C-alpha positions as a printed Julia matrix, in Angstrom:
129×3 Matrix{Float64}:
  11.9    17.47  -26.34
  10.99   14.55  -24.34
  11.03   14.7   -20.57
  13.24   11.99  -18.82
  10.15   10.84  -17.14
   8.37    9.74  -20.37
  10.63    6.74  -20.37
  10.66    6.09  -16.75
   8.53    2.85  -15.53
   5.19    3.9   -14.21
   4.45    2.73  -10.65
   1.9     0.31  -11.88
   3.47   -0.85  -14.91
   1.51   -3.55  -16.39
  -0.3    -4.79  -13.3
  -3.89   -5.9   -12.84
  -5.75   -4.25   -9.85
  -8.98   -4.8    -8.09
 -10.96   -1.86   -7.11
 -13.79   -1.9    -4.53
 -15.58    1.37   -4.66
 -19.51    1.76   -4.43
 -19.5     5.3    -5.73
 -19.19    5.42   -9.78
 -17.92    8.87   -9.81
 -15.22    8.07   -7.54
 -14.37    4.62   -9.13
 -14.18    6.24  -12.42
 -11.89    9.0   -11.19
  -9.49    6.18   -9.58
  -9.56    4.04  -12.64
  -8.29    7.02  -14.75
  -5.42    7.66  -12.06
  -4.44    4.11  -12.1
  -4.67    3.59  -16.02
  -2.36    7.0   -16.18
   0.19    5.38  -13.83
   0.56    2.23  -16.1
  -2.26   -0.24  -14.68
  -2.85   -2.99  -17.31
  -6.45   -3.52  -16.19
  -8.61   -2.54  -13.46
 -11.38   -4.67  -12.4
 -14.12   -2.76  -10.53
 -16.46   -3.9    -8.1
 -19.34   -1.78   -6.25
 -20.12   -4.46   -3.52
 -18.03   -7.28   -1.57
 -20.19   -9.79   -3.11
 -19.23   -8.48   -6.74
 -15.44   -8.51   -5.89
 -15.54  -11.92   -4.66
 -17.21  -13.07   -7.8
 -14.39  -11.26   -9.7
 -11.84  -12.99   -7.45
 -13.38  -16.5    -8.42
 -12.01  -16.01  -12.0
  -9.34  -13.19  -11.7
  -5.96  -13.0    -9.86
  -5.27   -9.25   -9.38
  -1.9    -8.03   -8.61
  -2.83   -5.64   -5.96
  -6.21   -4.08   -4.9
  -7.68   -0.98   -3.31
 -10.67   -1.51   -1.09
 -13.14    1.31   -0.01
 -13.83   -0.03    3.38
 -17.39    1.33    3.79
 -19.74    0.28    0.86
 -22.86    1.87    1.71
 -24.84   -0.85    3.59
 -21.92   -3.08    4.07
 -17.84   -3.21    4.01
 -15.12   -4.52    2.02
 -13.89   -6.55    5.01
 -14.79   -9.94    3.52
 -12.78   -9.03    0.51
  -9.96   -7.98    2.56
  -9.93  -11.65    4.26
  -9.85  -13.35    0.87
  -7.01  -11.22   -0.39
  -4.91  -12.07    2.68
  -5.68  -15.72    2.15
  -4.56  -15.69   -1.21
  -1.55  -13.27   -0.74
  -2.6   -10.41   -2.73
  -1.57   -6.9    -1.28
  -4.21   -4.33   -0.76
  -4.54   -0.93    0.45
  -7.76    0.29    2.31
  -9.57    3.57    1.37
 -11.49    5.22    4.18
 -13.61    8.32    4.37
 -13.69   10.2     7.86
 -14.33    7.95   10.55
 -14.51    4.65    8.64
 -11.21    3.0    10.06
 -13.3     1.94   13.02
 -14.91   -0.64   10.67
 -11.6    -2.4     9.98
 -11.12   -5.24   12.18
  -8.16   -5.75   14.49
  -6.61   -8.52   12.47
  -6.26   -6.22    9.44
  -5.1    -2.88   11.28
  -1.57   -3.47    9.84
  -2.76   -2.64    6.26
  -2.0     0.58    4.68
  -4.67    2.93    4.85
  -5.16    5.87    2.32
  -7.81    8.52    3.26
 -10.69    9.43    0.95
 -11.43   11.69   -0.97
  -8.54   10.1    -2.87
  -5.47   12.19   -3.65
  -3.6    10.5    -6.52
  -0.04   10.91   -5.22
  -1.02    9.54   -1.96
  -2.59    6.58   -3.63
   0.31    5.81   -5.81
   2.96    6.25   -2.9
   1.0     3.43   -1.05
   0.84    1.05   -4.0
   4.38    1.8    -4.63
   5.0     0.78   -1.04
   2.81   -2.75   -1.68
   4.86   -3.31   -4.75
   7.97   -3.05   -2.94
   7.0    -4.76    0.21
């Protein structure tokens, strides 16, 4: 027998996501979670520069930005997403939220390590908002 959930629309049904994450293992885990929740495609970038290059040709529906990208941050990407009206969530490890500038403090922040339920909840809020 099929569970009723099998036919329920997935939270990310058909969406194109931008994931900015500098740690490959984490990026792969998040991509899997996003795909399992119906994401149509996930564009992954390890640096802000790479993400901005992707944004030059792609129009994602939503984005997940790891704030701390090793030697840099995803803040330039956040500003570009705001400019283009693309909703996003920040992901932060311990203490990283200090890197979020005041004008972006209103964004939803999810904690790393990622919890898939929390991430899906945040992305569902973005879609609803």
